[in-house]
C-alpha positions in Angstrom: -1.7 -16.1 -26.8 1.3 -16.5 -24.4 2.7 -13.8 -22.2 4.4 -10.9 -23.9 7.6 -9.1 -23.1 5.9 -6.8 -20.6 4.5 -9.7 -18.6 7.9 -11.5 -18.6 9.6 -8.4 -17.3 7.0 -8.1 -14.6 7.7 -11.7 -13.6 11.4 -11.4 -13.5 11.2 -8.1 -11.6 8.8 -9.5 -9.0 11.0 -12.5 -8.4 14.2 -10.5 -8.1 12.6 -8.0 -5.7 11.1 -10.8 -3.6 14.5 -12.6 -3.4 16.2 -9.3 -2.4 13.6 -8.7 0.4 13.9 -12.2 1.8 17.7 -12.1 1.7 17.7 -8.7 3.5 15.3 -10.0 6.2 17.5 -13.1 6.7 20.6 -10.9 7.1 18.8 -8.7 9.6 17.8 -11.7 11.7 21.3 -13.3 11.5 22.8 -10.2 13.2 20.3 -10.5 16.0 17.6 -7.9 15.0 13.9 -8.8 15.3 11.9 -8.9 12.0 8.5 -10.6 11.9 8.3 -13.6 9.5 4.8 -12.5 8.7 6.3 -9.6 6.8 8.2 -12.1 4.7 5.0 -13.9 4.0 3.2 -10.7 3.1 5.9 -9.6 0.7 6.2 -13.0 -0.9 2.4 -13.2 -1.4 2.3 -9.7 -2.9 5.1 -10.6 -5.4 3.4 -13.9 -6.2 0.2 -12.0 -6.9 2.0 -9.9 -9.5 3.5 -13.0 -11.1 0.1 -14.8 -11.2 -1.6 -11.8 -12.7 1.1 -11.7 -15.4 1.3 -15.3 -16.5 -1.0 -17.4 -14.3 -4.3 -19.0 -15.5 -7.3 -16.8 -14.7 -11.0 -17.7 -14.8 -13.8 -16.1 -16.8 -14.2 -14.1 -20.0 -11.8 -11.4 -21.2 -13.2 -8.6 -19.1 -13.5 -10.7 -16.0 -9.9 -11.9 -16.4 -8.8 -8.2 -16.8 -10.6 -7.4 -13.5 -8.9 -10.2 -11.7 -5.6 -8.7 -12.9 -6.7 -5.3 -11.8 -7.6 -6.5 -8.3 -4.3 -8.4 -7.9 -1.9 -5.8 -9.4 -3.7 -2.6 -8.3 -5.1 -3.4 -4.9 -4.2 -6.8 -3.2 -0.5 -6.9 -4.1 0.2 -3.3 -3.2 -1.4 -3.8 0.2 0.6 -6.9 0.9 3.8 -5.3 -0.2 3.2 -2.3 2.0 2.4 -4.4 5.0 5.9 -5.9 4.7 7.5 -2.5 5.4 10.2 -2.7 2.7 11.5 0.9 3.3 12.0 0.1 7.0 13.8 -3.1 6.1 16.1 -1.3 3.7 16.9 1.4 6.2 17.6 -1.1 9.0 19.5 -3.5 6.7 21.8 -1.0 4.9 25.1 -0.3 6.6 25.9 3.4 7.4 27.2 4.9 4.2 26.2 6.7 1.0 23.4 4.3 0.0 21.6 4.6 3.4 22.1 8.4 3.4 20.7 8.7 -0.1 17.6 6.6 0.8 17.0 8.7 3.9 17.3 11.9 1.9 14.8 10.5 -0.7 12.3 9.3 2.0 12.4 12.6 3.8 12.4 14.8 0.6 9.6 17.2 -0.2 8.6 15.4 -3.5 8.3 12.1 -1.6 6.1 13.8 1.1 3.7 15.1 -1.6 3.6 11.8 -3.5 2.3 10.1 -0.4 -0.2 12.9 0.4 -3.3 10.7 0.6 -5.6 12.8 -1.7 -3.0 13.0 -4.4 -2.2 9.3 -4.1 -5.9 8.5 -4.4 -6.3 10.8 -7.4 -3.4 9.0 -9.2 -4.8 5.6 -8.3 -8.6 5.8 -8.7 -8.5 8.8 -11.0 -6.2 6.8 -13.3 -8.8 4.0 -13.4 -11.6 6.4 -14.4 -9.3 7.6 -17.3 -8.6 4.0 -18.2 -12.2 2.7 -18.3 -14.1 5.8 -19.4 -11.9 6.7 -22.3 -10.7 4.8 -25.3 -7.4 4.0 -23.5 -8.7 0.6 -22.4 -9.6 -0.4 -26.0 -6.3 1.0 -27.3 -4.1 -0.9 -24.9 -5.5 -4.2 -26.2 -3.8 -3.5 -29.6 -0.5 -2.0 -28.3 1.6 -4.3 -26.0 3.8 -1.4 -24.9 0.7 0.6 -23.9 -0.6 -2.4 -22.0 2.7 -2.7 -20.1 2.7 1.0 -19.3 -0.8 0.9 -18.0 -0.2 -2.1 -15.8 3.0 -0.4 -14.4 1.0 2.7 -13.6 -1.7 0.6 -11.9 0.9 -1.1 -9.7 2.8 2.1 -8.9 -0.4 4.1 -8.1 -1.7 1.2 -6.0 1.5 1.1 -4.0 1.4 4.9 -3.4 -2.1 4.8 -2.3 -1.7 1.8 0.1 1.6 3.4 1.4 0.0 6.8 2.1 -3.1 5.3 3.8 -1.4 2.7 5.9 1.5 5.0 7.0 3.7 2.2 8.2 7.1 3.2 6.8 9.0 6.4 7.8 8.6 9.3 5.4 8.9 13.1 5.5 5.4 13.7 6.8 2.9 11.3 8.4 -0.6 12.5 7.7 -3.2 12.1 10.4 -6.0 9.6 10.9 -8.7 12.0 9.8 -7.0 12.8 6.5 -6.2 9.1 5.7 -9.6 7.9 6.8 -11.5 10.5 4.8 -9.4 9.8 1.7 -9.9 6.0 2.0 -13.7 6.5 2.2 -13.7 8.9 -0.8 -11.5 6.6 -2.9 -13.7 3.6 -2.0 -16.8 5.5 -3.1 -15.2 6.5 -6.4 -14.0 3.0 -7.1 -17.5 1.6 -6.4 -19.1 4.2 -8.6 -16.8 3.3 -11.4 -17.7 -0.4 -11.0 -21.4 0.4 -11.2 -20.9 2.5 -14.3 -19.0 -0.4 -16.0 -21.9 -2.8 -15.1 -24.2 -0.5 -17.1 -21.8 0.6 -19.9 -18.7 -1.1 -21.3 -15.5 1.0 -21.8 -15.7 3.0 -25.0 -14.5 1.1 -28.1 -15.1 -2.3 -26.6 -17.8 -5.0 -27.1 -17.8 -7.5 -24.2 -20.6 -10.0 -23.7 -23.1 -8.8 -21.2 -22.5 -11.7 -18.8 -18.7 -11.1 -18.9 -19.1 -7.4 -18.4 -21.5 -7.9 -15.4 -19.2 -10.5 -13.8 -16.1 -8.4 -14.2 -17.9 -5.3 -12.8 -19.3 -7.2 -9.8 -15.8 -8.6 -9.1 -14.4 -5.0 -9.2 -17.1 -3.8 -6.9 -17.0 -6.5 -4.2 -13.3 -7.3 -4.5 -12.6 -3.6 -4.1 -14.7 -3.6 -1.0 -12.7 -6.5 0.5 -9.3 -4.8 0.0 -10.7 -1.4 1.3 -12.0 -3.2 4.4 -8.5 -4.6 4.9 -7.0 -1.2 4.5 -9.4 0.2 7.1 -8.4 -2.6 9.5 -4.7 -1.6 9.0 -5.5 2.1 9.7 -7.5 1.2 12.8 -4.8 -1.1 14.1 -2.1 1.6 13.6 -4.3 4.2 15.4 -4.9 1.7 18.2 -1.1 1.1 18.7 -0.3 4.8 18.5 -3.0 5.6 21.1 -1.7 2.9 23.3 1.9 4.2 23.1 0.7 7.8 23.8 -1.2 6.5 26.8 1.8 4.6 28.2 4.0 7.7 27.8 1.4 9.8 29.6 1.2 7.3 32.5 5.0 7.2 32.7 5.1 11.0 32.9 2.4 11.0 35.5 4.2 8.4 37.6 7.5 10.3 37.4 5.8 13.5 38.4 4.2 11.8 41.4 7.5 10.2 42.4 9.2 13.6 42.1 6.6 15.3 44.3 6.7 12.5 46.8 10.5 12.9 47.1 10.3 16.7 47.3 7.8 16.9 50.1 10.0 15.9 53.0 12.8 18.1 51.9 10.4 21.0 51.6 8.9 20.3 54.9 12.4 20.4 56.5 13.2 23.7 55.0 10.0 25.2 56.1 10.4 23.8 59.6 13.8 25.4 59.9 
């Protein structure tokens, strides 16, 4: 069976968004601004992952194929797209005007701040997966193309929110601290691993996959999820390291300025006291 309307929409949307990103990055560089080409690579790879998940040939049985799609759409592609910092690119690329002001208002709004609150983003992401696999929703979406498209859209959106909230690379209303993001990442990883183990033992309600297919798909979910979560951990650690380095440099500059001020002040003070 070929790709349905939902898959074709996903392909067209991913291609258009990727082209828009690359054109905006090119425009930024042509006016003399720095923009890492690795971000272009990350965004292109994330969009390609969405396309491949929608229409590309995937290995294994039905459940294993579904898990490959889950890892691509819900975990790997969101991380790559977030690493490309699309919001920062949009804010830097847009000319001053209504569109840029609207985007700033949206990014700094209270609803946006709560959507990227790490525990809420994790609940929407991993909690949604528990609902999908531990209810009849997974079986039902196999018979309803519109439901399948809706579920895949939710998985992608929730994955983007979670990666965005944990990585904290783009400017938003509130940037949650390292402790909050790290704890949320550990809890979400544990919940994802527990779900994979439960699927290894028991198939989703209303389904009947072969044991080998079920076990292969569950193991892929478990170990593939670990790889993406390790990458998220590396991004969080790198951002903390850079932030700590910037704070240290600011502190050293303040200390140097303070010592220079004191050094300049001593002779004048001495002269005043001498008189």
